[in-house]
DOZA-437019 format. One line per field, with one value per residue: residue number from 1; y, x, z of N, C-alpha, C, CB in turn; residue in one letter. Coordinates in nm, 4 decimals. Last residue first. Glycine has a CB too. Layout:
<rs>
i = NUM_...
ny = Y_...
nx = X_...
nz = Z_...
cay = Y_...
cax = X_...
caz = Z_...
cy = Y_...
cx = X_...
cz = Z_...
cby = Y_...
cbx = X_...
cbz = Z_...
aa = A_...
</rs>
This chain:
<rs>
i = 83_82_81_80_79_78_77_76_75_74_73_72_71_70_69_68_67_66_65_64_63_62_61_60_59_58_57_56_55_54_53_52_51_50_49_48_47_46_45_44_43_42_41_40_39_38_37_36_35_34_33_32_31_30_29_28_27_26_25_24_23_22_21_20_19_18_17_16_15_14_13_12_11_10_9_8_7_6_5_4_3_2_1
ny = -7.2961_-7.6085_-7.6846_-7.8884_-8.1720_-8.3163_-8.6047_-8.7147_-9.0158_-9.2102_-9.3949_-9.4471_-9.3915_-9.2714_-9.0143_-8.9252_-8.7955_-8.5430_-8.4650_-8.4556_-8.2416_-8.0355_-8.0499_-7.9908_-7.7268_-7.5995_-7.6295_-7.4697_-7.2198_-7.1866_-7.1592_-6.9135_-6.7487_-6.7497_-6.6305_-6.3712_-6.2686_-6.4214_-6.6117_-6.7664_-7.0136_-7.2251_-7.2385_-7.0968_-7.0872_-6.9476_-7.0518_-7.1546_-7.4180_-7.3157_-7.2112_-7.1768_-6.9703_-6.8612_-6.5470_-6.3482_-6.0922_-5.8374_-5.7963_-6.0342_-6.1221_-6.4293_-6.6699_-6.9738_-7.2649_-7.5094_-7.7673_-8.0402_-8.2699_-8.2555_-8.2216_-8.0378_-8.0205_-7.9331_-7.6733_-7.6663_-7.9257_-8.1253_-8.1814_-8.3607_-8.3417_-8.5899_-8.6669
nx = -1.3043_-1.3994_-1.6148_-1.5463_-1.7334_-1.8732_-2.0079_-2.2060_-2.2891_-2.5073_-2.6004_-2.8816_-3.1154_-3.3680_-3.3168_-3.1084_-3.2139_-3.2609_-3.0029_-2.8889_-3.0259_-2.9198_-2.6508_-2.6789_-2.7747_-2.5483_-2.3814_-2.5201_-2.4908_-2.2179_-2.2253_-2.3602_-2.1775_-1.9818_-2.1261_-2.1755_-1.9230_-1.6893_-1.4891_-1.3693_-1.2076_-1.2479_-1.1643_-0.9173_-0.9411_-0.8607_-0.8482_-0.9625_-1.0364_-1.1484_-1.3691_-1.3589_-1.4793_-1.4914_-1.4395_-1.3536_-1.1198_-1.0259_-1.0186_-1.2317_-1.5395_-1.6590_-1.8698_-1.8229_-1.9482_-1.9298_-1.8455_-1.7183_-1.4584_-1.2311_-0.9563_-0.7366_-0.6424_-0.7919_-0.8457_-1.1006_-1.1459_-1.4172_-1.6170_-1.8789_-2.1193_-2.2897_-2.5663
nz = 9.4693_9.6086_9.8839_10.1560_10.2130_10.4931_10.6290_10.9033_11.0699_11.2543_11.4471_11.4055_11.1687_11.1685_11.2551_11.1050_10.8856_10.9962_11.0634_10.8050_10.6930_10.8499_10.7674_10.4961_10.5147_10.6169_10.3951_10.2139_10.3389_10.2950_10.0185_10.0095_10.1315_9.9311_9.7189_9.8257_9.8566_9.6251_9.5979_9.9044_10.0956_10.3836_10.6471_10.8587_11.2137_11.5246_11.8648_12.0956_11.9992_11.6893_11.4556_11.1020_10.8291_10.5002_10.3393_10.0913_10.0586_10.0584_10.3985_10.4960_10.5986_10.7301_10.8808_11.0695_11.2166_11.4785_11.5143_11.3351_11.3158_11.0303_10.8374_10.6375_10.3840_10.1684_10.1221_10.2334_10.4832_10.5577_10.8415_10.9933_11.2310_11.4141_11.6076
cay = -7.1896_-7.5152_-7.6746_-7.7501_-8.1228_-8.2151_-8.5359_-8.6555_-8.8938_-9.1528_-9.3506_-9.3898_-9.4410_-9.4127_-9.0805_-8.9809_-8.9335_-8.6196_-8.4801_-8.5501_-8.3751_-8.0640_-8.0688_-8.1203_-7.8308_-7.6022_-7.6924_-7.6118_-7.2786_-7.1959_-7.2751_-7.0303_-6.7754_-6.7974_-6.7690_-6.4570_-6.2972_-6.3236_-6.4890_-6.7571_-6.8740_-7.2008_-7.3608_-7.0859_-7.1468_-6.9458_-7.0186_-7.0144_-7.3942_-7.4303_-7.1642_-7.2502_-7.0091_-6.9341_-6.6706_-6.3915_-6.2359_-5.8749_-5.7344_-5.9722_-6.0627_-6.2977_-6.5974_-6.8324_-7.2077_-7.3823_-7.7204_-7.8964_-8.2435_-8.2627_-8.2951_-8.0482_-8.0491_-8.0761_-7.7183_-7.6449_-7.7893_-8.1249_-8.0958_-8.3535_-8.3010_-8.5015_-8.6514
cax = -1.3569_-1.2944_-1.5892_-1.5559_-1.6070_-1.8941_-1.8835_-2.1966_-2.2100_-2.4827_-2.4608_-2.8304_-2.9787_-3.3572_-3.4366_-3.0784_-3.1690_-3.3728_-3.1028_-2.8395_-3.0421_-3.0635_-2.6858_-2.6239_-2.8590_-2.6722_-2.3447_-2.5026_-2.6239_-2.2672_-2.1574_-2.4180_-2.3032_-1.9483_-2.0785_-2.2865_-2.0020_-1.7905_-1.4823_-1.4544_-1.2070_-1.2556_-1.2103_-1.0019_-0.8802_-0.9503_-0.7801_-0.9206_-0.9407_-1.1109_-1.3011_-1.3987_-1.3832_-1.5626_-1.3874_-1.4768_-1.1431_-1.1186_-0.9718_-1.1056_-1.4703_-1.5978_-1.8299_-1.8583_-1.8780_-1.9772_-1.9585_-1.7396_-1.5955_-1.2673_-1.0819_-0.8054_-0.5452_-0.7933_-0.7115_-1.0854_-1.1169_-1.2810_-1.5878_-1.7368_-2.0858_-2.1753_-2.5133
caz = 9.3846_9.5638_9.7399_10.1126_10.1584_10.3898_10.5933_10.7707_11.0646_11.1223_11.4438_11.5298_11.1830_11.1334_11.3060_11.2368_10.8693_10.9423_11.1696_10.9047_10.6362_10.8524_10.9079_10.5361_10.4557_10.6949_10.5218_10.1842_10.3282_10.4323_10.0769_9.9433_10.2011_10.0654_9.7071_9.7827_9.9761_9.6643_9.5186_9.7866_10.0513_10.2401_10.5809_10.7394_11.0955_11.4106_11.7403_12.0959_12.1082_11.7716_11.5761_11.2216_10.9320_10.6043_10.3968_10.1575_10.0647_9.9505_10.2747_10.5363_10.4846_10.7505_10.7606_11.0573_11.1019_11.4235_11.5946_11.3400_11.3562_11.1710_10.8443_10.7665_10.4886_10.1985_10.0820_10.0904_10.4381_10.5052_10.7260_10.9634_11.0957_11.4031_11.4744
cy = -7.2056_-7.4137_-7.5738_-7.7428_-7.9815_-8.1674_-8.4419_-8.5963_-8.8448_-9.0224_-9.2914_-9.3303_-9.3725_-9.4731_-9.2311_-9.0495_-9.0006_-8.7670_-8.5602_-8.5718_-8.4805_-8.2041_-8.1066_-8.1512_-7.9697_-7.7133_-7.7049_-7.6895_-7.4291_-7.2569_-7.2949_-7.1589_-6.8937_-6.8329_-6.8263_-6.6036_-6.3932_-6.3651_-6.3804_-6.6182_-6.8675_-7.0526_-7.3450_-7.2240_-7.1302_-6.9969_-7.0266_-6.9747_-7.2543_-7.3875_-7.2859_-7.1951_-7.1045_-6.9905_-6.7289_-6.5329_-6.2666_-6.0234_-5.7728_-5.9275_-5.9907_-6.2523_-6.4659_-6.7719_-7.0625_-7.3382_-7.5897_-7.8650_-8.0946_-8.2376_-8.3077_-8.1285_-8.0635_-8.1166_-7.8664_-7.6930_-7.7850_-7.9877_-8.1112_-8.2647_-8.2905_-8.4669_-8.5531
cx = -1.3036_-1.3596_-1.4787_-1.5250_-1.6282_-1.7579_-1.9144_-2.0588_-2.2049_-2.4044_-2.4230_-2.6906_-2.9147_-3.2200_-3.4269_-3.1995_-3.1509_-3.3363_-3.2229_-2.9381_-2.9980_-3.0908_-2.8330_-2.6571_-2.8106_-2.7639_-2.4685_-2.4658_-2.6147_-2.4077_-2.2033_-2.3559_-2.3777_-2.0754_-2.0455_-2.2431_-2.1145_-1.8582_-1.5775_-1.4495_-1.2805_-1.2641_-1.2109_-1.0392_-0.9728_-0.8756_-0.8820_-0.8373_-0.8796_-1.0101_-1.2766_-1.3166_-1.4465_-1.4580_-1.4826_-1.4497_-1.2676_-1.1510_-1.0694_-1.0377_-1.3486_-1.5339_-1.7661_-1.8015_-1.9196_-1.8883_-2.0141_-1.8612_-1.6104_-1.4147_-1.1165_-0.9333_-0.6081_-0.6951_-0.6890_-0.9486_-1.0932_-1.2583_-1.4416_-1.7205_-1.9346_-2.1540_-2.3976
cz = 9.2451_9.4712_9.7098_9.9633_10.1064_10.3436_10.4782_10.7501_10.9208_11.1344_11.3090_11.5174_11.3026_11.1624_11.2827_11.2995_11.0045_10.9304_11.1212_11.0178_10.7366_10.8008_10.9201_10.6824_10.4971_10.6445_10.6109_10.3113_10.3007_10.4346_10.2207_9.9998_10.1394_10.1425_9.8450_9.7757_9.9411_9.7940_9.5675_9.7243_9.9183_10.2098_10.4304_10.6854_10.9760_11.2878_11.6272_11.9730_12.1022_11.8763_11.6651_11.3366_11.0320_10.6988_10.5006_10.2085_10.1473_9.9503_10.1650_10.4088_10.5398_10.6201_10.8009_10.9305_11.0942_11.3089_11.5416_11.4255_11.3816_11.1937_10.9915_10.7480_10.6264_10.3088_10.1119_10.0409_10.2870_10.4452_10.6890_10.8411_11.0856_11.2569_11.4794
cby = -7.0515_-7.5909_-7.6352_-7.6592_-8.2163_-8.0957_-8.6375_-8.5486_-8.9173_-9.1288_-9.4663_-9.4943_-9.4163_-9.4305_-9.0233_-8.8716_-8.9384_-8.5641_-8.3429_-8.5021_-8.3887_-7.9609_-7.9411_-8.1225_-7.8184_-7.4656_-7.6110_-7.6312_-7.2088_-7.0563_-7.2576_-7.0223_-6.6512_-6.6908_-6.7761_-6.4110_-6.1671_-6.3066_-6.5201_-6.7926_-6.8178_-7.2728_-7.3988_-7.0043_-7.2958_-6.8034_-7.1142_-6.9863_-7.4986_-7.5440_-7.0535_-7.4055_-6.8856_-7.0477_-6.6458_-6.3867_-6.3077_-5.8363_-5.7789_-6.0708_-5.9648_-6.3016_-6.5733_-6.7548_-7.2846_-7.2738_-7.7035_-7.8388_-8.3258_-8.1643_-8.4365_-7.9071_-7.9412_-8.1535_-7.6351_-7.4972_-7.7335_-8.2395_-7.9468_-8.4958_-8.1665_-8.5660_-8.6044
cbx = -1.3212_-1.1756_-1.7173_-1.4595_-1.5540_-1.9810_-1.7697_-2.3044_-2.0670_-2.6155_-2.3683_-2.8297_-2.8955_-3.3891_-3.5634_-3.0282_-3.0382_-3.4151_-3.1483_-2.7086_-2.9622_-3.1411_-2.6557_-2.4717_-2.8602_-2.7444_-2.2334_-2.3939_-2.7046_-2.2680_-2.0036_-2.3964_-2.3919_-1.8667_-1.9541_-2.3399_-2.0586_-1.8949_-1.5121_-1.5974_-1.0604_-1.3751_-1.3494_-0.9303_-0.8484_-1.0065_-0.6587_-0.8414_-0.8297_-1.0537_-1.3856_-1.3781_-1.3290_-1.6537_-1.2512_-1.6031_-1.0209_-1.0604_-0.8252_-1.0140_-1.5637_-1.4922_-1.9507_-1.8088_-1.9102_-1.9813_-1.9171_-1.7568_-1.6342_-1.1867_-1.0721_-0.8368_-0.4417_-0.7625_-0.6050_-1.1044_-0.9943_-1.2578_-1.6215_-1.6751_-2.1544_-2.0488_-2.6227
cbz = 9.4402_9.4908_9.6659_10.1940_10.0453_10.4424_10.5547_10.7506_11.1204_11.0484_11.4763_11.6360_11.0535_10.9886_11.2385_11.3291_10.7899_10.8057_11.2200_10.9607_10.5055_10.7689_10.9896_10.5147_10.3022_10.6878_10.5937_10.0761_10.2171_10.4992_10.0713_9.7896_10.1988_10.1422_9.6151_9.6455_10.0375_9.5534_9.3748_9.8226_10.0381_10.1804_10.6293_10.6305_11.1192_11.3863_11.7142_12.2209_12.1038_11.6850_11.6515_11.2050_11.0041_10.5444_10.4596_10.0594_10.1236_9.8161_10.2389_10.6200_10.4031_10.8655_10.6668_11.1783_10.9677_11.5323_11.7397_11.1985_11.4823_11.2501_10.7741_10.8253_10.4920_10.0739_10.1531_10.0573_10.5122_10.3990_10.7559_10.9396_11.0580_11.4638_11.3761
aa = E_K_P_M_E_Y_T_L_D_Y_D_D_V_D_I_K_I_K_Y_G_L_T_I_Q_Y_Q_I_E_Y_L_V_E_L_A_R_E_E_S_E_Y_V_G_L_P_F_T_M_H_A_L_H_I_Y_L_T_H_K_D_E_V_K_A_Y_L_V_E_N_I_K_G_L_Y_K_R_D_Q_S_R_I_W_L_D_M
</rs>
């Protein structure tokens, strides 16, 4: 199972292996790390909201593993919510 994520600005769509949270200045951001570079997926008003979105991504991954029992080539796409 692969999880696809579309970035908040809708300019990136790709398979994701990991997502990380970081607070830089006053921005609560979820990032991906690709080929030794870090790219923002979405920026949120609070840490609580960013972690809520991260939980939603985790839920989609869990759901995909449950569905994969019946469907061999099932891929999930998650669109980062705008704030």
